[in-house]
N, C-alpha and C positions, 0 to 999 in steps of 0.2 A: 519575498523580494517584490519591488515595484516592477510592473510590466515595462520592459524596454526591449531594445533590439536583440539582446542576448537571451531573452526568455525562451525556454523550450516550450513550456505549457502556460497558457493564459486562460484564466476563468474570468469571464466578463459578465457581471451582474446576472448570474444564473439563478433563476427562480423555478420552482416546481410545485404544481398543485396536484393533489391526489384525492379523489372522491370528495371534491368540494373543500378540501382543507389545504392550506398553504404549508408545504413541507420545508421548502427552502426559499429564502427571500434575498435576492440581489447579492449573492455570494461572489466575491471577487478576490483573486490572488494570483500569483505567478510562481513558477518553479523554474530554476535555472538548470542547465545541463549538469548532471552529476550530483545534484543536490538531493538530500534526503529530508523529506518533510513528513511529519506525523499530523494526523487529524484526530483530535480527541474531543470529547464532549459527552453529555448525558445520553442515555439510550433514547431513541426516538427523535433526535434532533436533525436527522437527515444525512449522517455521515456516509452510510452505505449507498443511499440514494444518489448522492453526489458522485461517489466512485463509479456507480453504474453508468451515469451520464458521461463521465469522462472516458469510460471504456467503450462507449458507443453502444451499450446494451439498452439504453433508454434514450430515445430521441425526442420525447415529448416534454420539452422544457423551454422556458424563455431565456434569452441571453445567448452568449457565445462561448464556445470552447475551441481554442486555437492551439495547434501544434506547429511550431515554427511559423506562426502567423497565418496558417491556413485553417479555416473553419473545419471542424470534424463532423462528419455526417453519419458515422457508423464505426464499427470495429476497425482497427488498424493494426497491421503487423508491427508498427513502430511502438505499440503500447501492449505490454504483456500484463496478464492478470493472474494473480495468485489468490485463491479463495481460502476461507477458513478451514475447509476440509480439502485434502489433496485431490479428490475427484479423479482418481486414476481409473482407466477402463480395465476391469478385471480380466478380460479376455486377451489383452495385449501385454507383452512383456515390457520390462522397464524401458528398454531402448525405443520401442515403438511408441510408448506413452510419451517419452521426451520429445520425439520427433513428430508427434501427432499433427501439428499444424502444417507439416509438409506433405501429408497424405499417408495412406496406409503402408505399413511395413517399410518405413524409412529409417528404422533404428540402426542400420548399418552405416549411416552417414558418419564420417570421422568426427564431426563436431559433437555427436552424442557421447561417444566414449570420453572425449576431452571434458565435457561438462560433468559427466558422472565422476570423473577423477577429481574435478574441482569441488564437488559437493561431498566427497568422501565415500563414493559408492563404486569405485573402480572394480570391475569384475562381476558386476551384477546386471550386466546388459540383458541377459536372458531370463532373469528372475521374474516371477509373476508378482503382482501387487499383494496377493495373500501371503506371500513369504516375507513381507516387510513389516517392521515395527512402524508405529505412528510417526516417529521422528524420521525414519528412513523414507517413508512415503512422502513426507513433506519436503525432504531434500530432492526427491524426484520431481515434485511439483515446482520447486525453485529452478531446477535444470530445465524443465519444460517451458517455464516462463521466459527463460533466457535464450532458448533455442532460436527463436526468430531474430535474435540480436536487436531487441527493442531499445529505443532511446529512453523509455519510461516504463517502470514497473508499478503496477497498482496492486496493493496488498490489503486484503480485508480480513483483519484479525487472523493472520496466517499461523500464529504459534499458540493460539489459545487452547487447542485441543491436546497439547502435549504437557508432560510433567515439567517442573521448574528447571531441573538441570538440563533437560533437552532443549527447553526454550532458550536458556542462556547460550547454549552452543549454537542454536539456529540463528540467534541474533548476531553473534560474532560472524557466522557464515554469511549472513546477508550483507554485513559491512564489507567483508573481504570480496564478495562477488560484485557488488556495485562499484567498488573501487577498481577492481580488475577490469571490468567491462565498461567503465565510464557511464554507467546507467543511473539516471535519476530515479527516485522512488517516492511514491506517495502512499503512506501507511495509515490505515484506519486501525486504531487500537483503543481499548478501554484502560490499558495499563500505562499509567503516567510514567512509571519507572522505565518501561520499555521505550516510550516516546523520548524521554530525556536522554537515554543512553544512545539511541540510534540516530537522533535527528540533528540536522543543522538548524531547523526551525520547527516549532510546534504551533499549529493552528488550533484554536479553541472555537468549535462550533457550538452555539448555545441557543436554546429557544428564547424568543424575544417577542414582546408585544402581545396583543390580545389573541393572535392566532397561534402563538407558540412556534412560529416558523423558525427554522435554523438560520442563524446569521453568524457571520464571522465576528467573534467577540474579542479575540486576542490573536496577535501574530508575533510570536516571541522567538528571537534569535538565541541559539544556545552557543555561548562563547567558549565553553570548556573545550580544550584541545583533545584530540584523540591520540593514543588510546585513552579512554575515559575511566576514571575511578567512579564506580556507581555511588560512592559515598561522598563525592565531591560537593563541597558546600555551595558552589554555584548552582548545581543541579537541584539541591534542596530548596534554595530560594525561588527558583523558577517553578518547582513543583508546588510550593506554597501559593505562588501567584495564580497558577492554574486552578488549584483547589478553591481559592477565593473567587475566581471567575465562574467556576462551575456552581459553587454555592450561591452566588448572587443571581444566577440564572434560574434557579429552581424555585417553585412556589413554596411559600412558607406553610408549615403544617399547623393547622389550628387545633 
């Protein structure tokens, strides 16, 4: 969406240099409240770098990142982060992992039990991470990301480490959770099918120019209504457009 008064997140001309190389160049877009946006593109074009900047984990960049019009200077409780791996602390039980942002041994907070019920893990409050499957651990990570009641979730390849069936279930879970909590989401993924199934919009970040810096090459709205059929022809045509954009951005092989 175009930045306006209703934008939750605004990325204004964000550029990033690393070891003398430009990684991101004047990336700009906005996300509305409750909107799900996927960020796709070839490896090395700066997707995860941009996510870290938005999360406040990297402050060395040019440009501005605003939340409700306020420049962000570091991590915020209004922004939840979910990584590729669950990153649960093995010495804490599930409840204390979910409530970790509130301090040690806060798993008795009533919101923890409610979140575990929402993610399908009711009754596992006292379980240890070693007792969980990969899919269960990622459900705990989703609950942990939602515990501070953020306005925005940032997800960096959150389902790439699980099998295809579990991945499909977690995608549907993410949709139900963001809808129930009114949370916006920005998802980095290499899976175009995942991006098309989950997103209101898909942003294509692609290397450009002599430096190969990541620039915003496409901003595509997904018109297909939910619940979506993964075989919907509208999704197929958008996938083809994204593939064309990715192909055009890659150097030709001689």
